[in-house]
C-alpha positions in Angstrom: 49.5 -9.1 -14.2 45.8 -8.4 -15.1 46.6 -8.5 -18.9 48.7 -11.5 -18.7 45.8 -13.4 -17.0 43.0 -12.0 -18.8 44.0 -13.3 -22.3 43.9 -17.0 -21.4 41.2 -16.7 -19.1 38.7 -14.8 -21.4 40.0 -16.6 -24.6 39.0 -19.9 -22.7 35.7 -18.5 -21.5 34.7 -17.7 -25.1 35.3 -21.1 -26.1 33.1 -22.3 -23.3 30.5 -19.9 -24.1 30.3 -21.1 -27.8 30.2 -24.8 -26.4 27.2 -23.8 -24.1 25.3 -21.5 -26.7 26.3 -22.7 -30.3 25.2 -20.2 -32.9 25.4 -16.5 -34.0 21.8 -15.3 -34.0 20.8 -12.3 -32.2 19.1 -14.4 -29.6 22.4 -16.5 -29.0 24.5 -13.3 -28.8 22.1 -12.0 -26.0 22.1 -15.4 -24.1 26.2 -15.3 -24.2 26.1 -11.6 -23.2 23.8 -12.5 -20.3 26.0 -15.4 -19.1 29.1 -13.4 -19.5 27.8 -10.3 -17.7 25.7 -12.2 -15.1 28.3 -14.8 -14.1 31.8 -14.4 -15.4 32.2 -10.7 -15.0 31.1 -10.3 -11.4 33.6 -13.4 -10.5 36.4 -12.1 -12.5 35.9 -8.7 -10.9 35.7 -10.3 -7.6 39.2 -12.0 -7.9 41.0 -9.1 -9.7 40.3 -6.5 -7.2 41.7 -8.5 -4.3 44.6 -9.9 -6.3 45.7 -6.4 -6.9 45.3 -5.7 -3.2 47.5 -8.4 -2.1 50.0 -7.5 -4.6 50.0 -4.0 -3.3 50.7 -5.3 0.4 47.2 -4.7 1.8 46.6 -7.0 4.9 43.7 -9.4 4.5 41.4 -7.0 6.9 42.4 -3.9 4.5 42.1 -5.9 1.3 38.6 -7.0 2.3 37.5 -3.4 3.3 38.7 -2.3 0.1 37.0 -4.8 -1.8 33.5 -4.2 0.0 34.1 -0.5 -0.8 35.3 -0.9 -4.6 33.6 -3.7 -5.8 30.0 -2.3 -6.3 31.0 0.8 -8.1 33.6 -1.2 -10.3 30.5 -3.7 -11.3 28.3 -0.9 -11.8 30.8 0.7 -14.1 31.3 -2.4 -15.8 27.6 -2.7 -16.8 27.7 0.6 -18.4 30.4 -0.6 -20.8 30.7 -4.2 -21.3 26.9 -5.5 -22.0 26.8 -3.4 -25.4 30.5 -4.3 -26.4 29.9 -8.0 -25.7 26.6 -8.0 -27.5 28.0 -6.6 -30.4 31.0 -8.9 -30.1 29.1 -12.1 -29.8 26.6 -11.3 -32.7 29.1 -9.5 -35.2 32.7 -11.0 -34.6 33.9 -14.4 -35.3 35.1 -16.3 -32.3 38.9 -16.0 -33.2 38.7 -12.3 -33.4 36.5 -11.8 -30.2 39.4 -11.7 -27.7 41.3 -8.8 -30.0 38.1 -6.8 -30.0 37.7 -7.0 -26.2 41.4 -6.2 -25.7 40.9 -2.9 -27.8 38.2 -1.8 -25.4 39.9 -3.2 -22.4 42.7 -0.6 -22.6 39.9 1.9 -21.3 38.6 -0.6 -19.0 41.9 -1.5 -17.6 42.9 2.1 -17.1 39.6 2.6 -15.1 40.4 -0.7 -13.0 44.0 0.5 -12.3 42.6 3.7 -11.0 40.0 2.1 -8.8 42.4 -0.4 -7.4 44.9 2.1 -6.6 42.5 4.4 -4.8 42.9 4.6 -1.0 
């Protein structure tokens, strides 16, 4: 389910970023990365973890406890990987190829998120 919602959501987000910050300079790429990692990534991750918990049958109370336990580690791990990827992506890659670049890196990221979401 993560992959099926990620493509349209992230693809749409990249279009919004290009409208908010048109341009391809290093400064533009840095601004896009900061918006992506400061706003989009925490929100998306905060929606993903409870969604998986719900789909796995966790009660609301257990899901909330799991989110409080797992979210900080997942967000910190996100910041080890994605800022560098996104900075390069926004600076070097044309808009119509950005989602493909992200999906290649996401193979590793999704493996981590799957592991994190299924820890007890």
